C-alpha positions as CSV (number, residue, x, y, z in Angstrom):
1,X,2.8,-15.7,21.5
2,X,1.0,-13.2,19.3
3,X,-1.0,-15.8,17.5
4,X,-2.2,-17.1,20.9
5,X,-3.1,-13.5,21.9
6,X,-4.9,-13.0,18.6
7,X,-6.9,-16.2,19.1
8,X,-7.8,-15.3,22.7
9,X,-8.4,-11.6,22.4
10,X,-8.5,-10.0,18.9
11,X,-10.3,-12.8,17.2
12,X,-13.2,-12.4,19.6
13,X,-13.4,-8.6,19.1
14,X,-15.1,-6.6,16.4
15,X,-12.3,-6.1,13.8
16,X,-12.6,-2.3,13.7
17,X,-12.5,-2.1,17.5
18,X,-9.4,-4.4,17.6
19,X,-7.8,-2.2,15.0
20,X,-8.3,0.9,17.1
21,X,-7.0,-0.8,20.2
22,X,-3.9,-2.0,18.5
23,X,-3.4,1.4,16.9
24,X,-3.7,3.1,20.3
25,X,-1.1,0.7,21.8
26,X,1.4,1.4,18.9
27,X,1.0,5.1,19.3
28,X,1.4,4.9,23.1
29,X,4.6,3.0,22.9
30,X,6.0,5.3,20.2
31,X,5.4,8.4,22.4
32,X,7.8,7.1,25.2
33,X,11.5,7.6,24.1
34,X,13.0,4.7,26.0
35,X,10.2,2.2,25.1
36,X,10.2,3.1,21.4
37,X,14.0,2.8,21.2
38,X,13.9,-0.6,22.8
39,X,11.0,-1.7,20.6
40,X,12.8,-0.6,17.5
41,X,16.0,-2.4,18.5
42,X,14.0,-5.6,18.9
43,X,11.5,-5.3,16.1
44,X,13.4,-3.4,13.4
45,X,17.0,-4.5,13.2
46,X,18.6,-3.2,10.0
47,X,20.1,-5.3,7.3
48,X,22.5,-3.2,5.2
49,X,22.1,-5.6,2.2
50,X,18.5,-4.6,2.0
51,X,19.1,-0.8,1.6
52,X,16.9,0.4,-1.3
53,X,16.8,3.4,-3.6
54,X,13.5,4.1,-5.2
55,X,11.6,7.1,-6.4
56,X,14.8,9.1,-5.8
57,X,14.6,8.2,-2.1
58,X,16.9,6.1,0.1
59,X,15.2,3.6,2.4
60,X,16.4,1.1,4.9
61,X,14.7,-1.6,2.9
62,X,11.9,-2.3,0.4
63,X,9.1,-3.3,2.8
64,X,6.5,-0.7,3.6
65,X,3.1,-0.4,5.2
66,X,0.3,-0.2,2.6
67,X,-2.3,2.6,2.8
68,X,-5.4,1.9,4.9
69,X,-3.9,1.2,8.3
70,X,-2.9,4.8,9.2
71,X,-5.5,6.8,7.5
72,X,-4.8,10.1,9.2
73,X,-1.0,10.2,9.7
74,X,-1.4,9.5,13.4
75,X,1.1,6.7,13.9
76,X,3.9,7.1,11.4
77,X,6.6,6.8,14.1
78,X,4.9,3.8,15.6
79,X,4.8,1.9,12.3
80,X,8.5,2.8,11.7
81,X,9.3,1.5,15.2
82,X,7.7,-1.8,14.1
83,X,10.1,-2.0,11.2
84,X,8.2,-0.7,8.1
85,X,10.7,0.9,5.7
86,X,8.1,3.3,4.4
87,X,4.7,4.2,5.6
88,X,1.9,5.1,3.2
89,X,-0.8,7.1,5.0
90,X,-4.4,7.5,3.8
91,X,-6.4,7.3,1.8
92,X,-7.0,11.0,2.4
93,X,-9.8,12.9,0.7
94,X,-10.2,16.7,0.2
95,X,-13.2,16.8,2.6
96,X,-13.4,15.0,5.9
97,X,-15.8,12.1,5.8
98,X,-17.0,9.4,8.2
99,X,-16.9,6.5,5.8
100,X,-19.5,3.9,5.2
101,X,-21.9,2.7,8.0
102,X,-20.6,0.2,10.4
103,X,-20.1,-2.8,10.5
104,X,-17.6,-2.4,7.6
105,X,-14.5,-4.5,8.4
106,X,-14.6,-8.3,8.5
107,X,-12.1,-11.1,9.0
108,X,-11.9,-14.3,7.0
109,X,-9.6,-16.0,9.5
110,X,-9.5,-19.3,7.6
111,X,-8.2,-17.5,4.6
112,X,-6.0,-15.0,6.4
113,X,-7.9,-12.3,4.6
114,X,-10.0,-9.2,5.3
115,X,-13.1,-7.7,3.6
116,X,-13.5,-4.0,4.1
117,X,-16.0,-1.4,2.9
118,X,-14.6,1.4,5.1
119,X,-15.3,4.1,2.4
120,X,-12.2,6.4,2.9
121,X,-13.1,7.4,6.5
122,X,-10.6,10.2,7.3
123,X,-10.1,13.6,8.8
124,X,-9.7,15.4,5.4
125,X,-6.6,16.7,3.7
126,X,-6.5,20.0,5.5
127,X,-6.4,18.3,8.9
128,X,-3.9,15.6,7.8
129,X,-1.6,18.3,6.2
130,X,-1.6,20.2,9.5
131,X,-0.7,17.0,11.4
132,X,2.1,16.2,9.0
133,X,3.4,19.8,9.2
134,X,3.5,19.6,13.0
135,X,5.1,16.1,13.2
136,X,8.4,15.9,15.1
137,X,9.8,12.6,13.8
138,X,11.2,10.1,16.3
139,X,12.3,7.9,13.4
140,X,13.3,9.0,9.9
141,X,11.1,7.1,7.5
142,X,9.7,7.6,4.0
143,X,6.1,8.9,4.1
144,X,3.8,8.3,1.2
145,X,0.5,10.1,1.0
146,X,-2.4,8.3,-0.7
147,X,-5.2,10.5,-1.9
148,X,-8.7,9.7,-3.2
149,X,-12.0,11.2,-4.2
150,X,-14.4,12.6,-1.7
151,X,-17.6,10.5,-1.8
152,X,-20.1,13.4,-2.3
153,X,-18.1,14.9,-5.1
154,X,-19.4,13.9,-8.5
155,X,-17.1,12.2,-11.0
156,X,-17.0,15.3,-13.3
157,X,-15.5,17.2,-10.4
158,X,-13.1,14.6,-9.3
159,X,-10.0,16.3,-10.8
160,X,-10.5,19.4,-8.8
161,X,-11.1,17.3,-5.7
162,X,-7.7,15.5,-6.1
163,X,-6.0,18.8,-6.9
164,X,-7.2,20.3,-3.7
165,X,-5.7,17.4,-1.7
166,X,-2.5,17.6,-3.7
167,X,-2.1,21.3,-3.0
168,X,-2.5,20.7,0.7
169,X,-0.4,17.6,1.1
170,X,2.4,17.5,-1.6
171,X,4.8,19.5,0.5
172,X,4.6,17.0,3.3
173,X,4.8,13.8,1.1
174,X,8.0,12.0,0.1
175,X,5.7,10.6,-2.6
176,X,2.1,10.9,-3.6
177,X,-0.3,8.2,-4.7
178,X,-3.5,8.7,-6.7
179,X,-5.9,6.1,-5.6
180,X,-8.5,5.3,-8.3
181,X,-9.0,1.7,-7.4
182,X,-10.9,1.3,-4.1
183,X,-14.2,-0.5,-4.6
184,X,-15.8,1.3,-1.7
185,X,-16.4,4.8,-3.2
186,X,-19.1,4.8,-5.9
187,X,-17.7,5.5,-9.3
188,X,-14.1,5.7,-8.2
189,X,-12.9,2.8,-10.3
190,X,-14.3,4.5,-13.4
191,X,-11.4,6.9,-13.1
192,X,-9.0,4.0,-14.1
193,X,-10.2,4.3,-17.7
194,X,-7.2,5.9,-19.5
195,X,-9.3,8.7,-21.1
196,X,-10.3,9.8,-17.6
197,X,-7.1,8.9,-15.9
198,X,-4.9,11.0,-18.2
199,X,-6.3,14.4,-17.3
200,X,-6.5,13.5,-13.6
201,X,-2.9,12.4,-13.4
202,X,-1.8,15.4,-15.5
203,X,-3.6,17.8,-13.2
204,X,-2.2,16.2,-10.0
205,X,1.3,16.3,-11.5
206,X,0.9,20.0,-12.3
207,X,-0.5,20.8,-8.9
208,X,2.4,19.1,-7.1
209,X,4.9,20.9,-9.2
210,X,3.5,24.3,-8.6
211,X,3.0,23.6,-4.9
212,X,6.5,22.2,-4.3
213,X,9.1,24.0,-6.3
214,X,12.2,22.9,-4.3
215,X,12.0,19.2,-5.4
216,X,10.0,16.9,-7.5
217,X,7.4,14.9,-5.6
218,X,7.2,11.4,-7.0
219,X,3.7,10.5,-8.3
220,X,2.3,7.0,-8.4
221,X,-1.1,5.5,-9.3
222,X,-2.7,2.6,-7.5
223,X,-4.7,0.1,-9.6
224,X,-7.1,-2.7,-9.0
225,X,-6.5,-6.4,-9.5
226,X,-9.8,-6.6,-11.3
227,X,-8.7,-4.7,-14.4
228,X,-8.6,-6.8,-17.5
229,X,-5.2,-7.5,-18.9
230,X,-5.6,-5.0,-21.7
231,X,-6.5,-2.3,-19.3
232,X,-3.4,-3.1,-17.2
233,X,-1.4,-2.6,-20.4
234,X,-3.2,0.6,-21.1
235,X,-2.4,2.0,-17.6
236,X,1.2,0.9,-18.0
237,X,1.5,2.7,-21.3
238,X,-0.1,5.8,-19.9
239,X,2.2,5.9,-16.9
240,X,5.2,5.8,-19.2
241,X,3.7,8.4,-21.5
242,X,3.0,10.9,-18.7
243,X,6.4,10.3,-17.0
244,X,4.7,8.9,-13.9
245,X,7.1,7.7,-11.2
246,X,5.4,4.4,-10.3
247,X,2.4,2.1,-10.2
248,X,1.2,0.3,-7.1
249,X,-0.2,-3.2,-7.9
250,X,-2.7,-3.9,-6.5
251,X,-5.6,-2.7,-4.4
252,X,-8.3,-5.0,-3.0
253,X,-10.5,-7.1,-5.1
254,X,-14.3,-7.3,-5.5
255,X,-14.0,-10.9,-6.7
256,X,-15.1,-13.8,-4.6
257,X,-15.0,-16.6,-7.1
258,X,-11.8,-18.3,-8.2
259,X,-9.9,-17.3,-5.0
260,X,-10.0,-20.7,-3.4
261,X,-11.7,-19.3,-0.3
262,X,-12.0,-21.7,2.7
263,X,-14.6,-19.6,4.4
264,X,-18.1,-21.0,3.7
265,X,-19.7,-19.3,0.8
266,X,-22.8,-18.4,2.9
267,X,-20.6,-16.5,5.3
268,X,-18.9,-14.6,2.6
269,X,-22.2,-13.7,1.0
270,X,-23.6,-12.6,4.3
271,X,-20.7,-10.1,4.7
272,X,-21.7,-8.5,1.4
273,X,-19.8,-5.9,-0.7
274,X,-16.3,-4.7,0.0
275,X,-12.7,-5.1,-1.1
276,X,-11.0,-8.4,-0.2
277,X,-7.4,-8.3,0.8
278,X,-4.9,-10.9,2.1
279,X,-3.7,-14.3,1.0
280,X,-6.4,-15.0,-1.6
281,X,-5.3,-12.0,-3.5
282,X,-1.7,-13.2,-3.9
283,X,-1.9,-14.9,-7.3
284,X,-3.7,-12.2,-9.2
285,X,-1.7,-9.4,-7.6
286,X,1.5,-11.2,-8.7
287,X,0.1,-11.6,-12.2
288,X,-0.6,-7.9,-12.6
289,X,2.8,-7.0,-11.2
290,X,4.6,-9.3,-13.6
291,X,2.5,-8.1,-16.5
292,X,3.3,-4.5,-15.6
293,X,7.1,-5.2,-15.4
294,X,7.0,-7.0,-18.8
295,X,5.4,-3.8,-20.2
296,X,7.4,-1.1,-18.6
297,X,10.7,-2.7,-17.4
298,X,12.8,-0.4,-15.3
299,X,11.4,2.8,-16.7
300,X,9.1,3.3,-13.7
301,X,9.1,2.0,-10.2
302,X,6.6,-0.8,-9.4
303,X,5.3,-1.4,-5.9
304,X,4.0,-4.9,-5.2
305,X,1.2,-5.3,-2.7
306,X,-1.6,-7.8,-2.1
307,X,-1.3,-11.2,-0.3
308,X,2.2,-10.8,0.9
309,X,2.6,-12.8,4.1
310,X,6.1,-14.3,4.1
311,X,9.7,-13.5,3.0
312,X,9.1,-15.9,0.1
313,X,6.1,-13.9,-1.0
314,X,8.2,-10.7,-0.8
315,X,11.1,-12.2,-2.7
316,X,8.8,-13.5,-5.4
317,X,7.4,-9.9,-5.9
318,X,10.9,-8.5,-6.2
319,X,11.8,-11.2,-8.8
320,X,8.6,-10.4,-10.6
321,X,9.5,-6.7,-10.9
322,X,8.7,-4.9,-7.6
323,X,11.3,-2.5,-6.3
324,X,9.2,-1.8,-3.3
325,X,6.7,-4.1,-1.6
326,X,3.9,-3.4,0.9
327,X,1.7,-5.2,3.3
328,X,-1.2,-4.7,5.6
329,X,-3.6,-7.6,6.0
330,X,-1.0,-10.1,7.2
331,X,0.1,-7.7,9.9
332,X,-3.3,-8.3,11.5
333,X,-2.6,-12.0,11.7
334,X,1.2,-12.0,12.2
335,X,1.6,-9.2,14.7
336,X,4.5,-7.0,15.7
337,X,7.4,-9.3,14.7
338,X,6.2,-9.5,11.1
339,X,8.5,-6.9,9.7
340,X,11.5,-8.5,11.5
341,X,10.7,-11.9,9.9
342,X,10.3,-10.4,6.4
343,X,13.5,-8.5,6.6
344,X,15.5,-11.4,8.0
345,X,14.1,-13.8,5.3
346,X,14.7,-11.3,2.5
347,X,18.4,-10.9,3.6
348,X,18.8,-14.7,3.7
349,X,17.3,-15.1,0.2
350,X,19.4,-12.4,-1.3
351,X,22.5,-13.9,0.3
352,X,21.7,-17.3,-1.2
353,X,20.9,-15.8,-4.7
354,X,23.2,-15.0,-7.6
355,X,22.5,-11.3,-7.0
356,X,24.6,-8.9,-5.0
357,X,21.9,-6.3,-4.4
358,X,18.1,-6.3,-4.4
359,X,18.2,-3.9,-7.4
360,X,19.8,-6.7,-9.4
361,X,17.1,-9.1,-8.5
362,X,14.2,-6.8,-9.4
363,X,12.3,-8.3,-12.4
364,X,14.8,-11.2,-12.9
365,X,12.1,-13.9,-13.0
366,X,9.9,-11.8,-15.4
367,X,12.8,-11.1,-17.7
368,X,13.7,-14.8,-17.8
369,X,10.1,-15.8,-18.6
370,X,9.6,-13.2,-21.3
371,X,13.0,-14.0,-22.8
372,X,12.0,-17.7,-22.9
373,X,8.6,-16.9,-24.5
374,X,10.3,-14.8,-27.1
375,X,12.5,-17.7,-28.1
């Protein structure tokens, strides 16, 4: 039913307008107690076997909404109603900003992919903090807060910019994510270099600790799939060195070649710059995740994101080393029953596996592969 609706309505609309329309519908349903309770019962049935502990937090399951969909913390309950086990809001910057000029969001329908150059359009960390503080939750869910650099702030002032957002948002976050991997803010990806990333993460950690003294706010970093393997290793080593809580692998890609795109090359070239997400990212994102797990093991939490469409994809990420998994692009193509299908499929795969819990399955395939390579 949704796919027919997508083909008849959403596919014919400007992608950003379609996003705002769907977003408004989700928020509207979530505001009405009877409707949201019914919707959650249908769309978000719980599977006790999928209960997950990660980052010191307990969740109904491992499957969350990746940053980018709810930039301003305006629909957390709506996304929980749809079945997401955690909701990562943002990316939020210290200063409000409109983002890049439109048109800035594009669908590659044949590839079940998106290209975006949104540019961190958001209300700014002060406004988002105020919204989070005023939230009266209809559903208890884990809320991650993804923070990035304000576009007009020069690279040499990036640390202070991130610290400002941390000081405003840490108290309202179940976990914090430092985003240094979006391709749509000039110079942002330069912050992934370990000599720059070390002082940034250290400063954010210190800011979170002095702002929130009653608990430790878990801190993660989100990296790009376009990093060279040796740079992935360097970030992994740095995360362990600094006592980081986790790494999110991966953000969107600036690559266009080698992805097996079905969309005509001339169409892709006409779209221009931006980060590509969705199914074509699947292979590289999985490679980065597996490499990270081989490097860090169970010392930090890994979050797998990028090209996850089905329960098989989600299960593959868990076996590769992800304790948590996230999605976004496939939600556009699959619709409101997507979480339900992922959860049901994961529960079935766990039941058919030799593992009694998801925690036992985390990294099993990577451990087996690396053990075989060692022999």
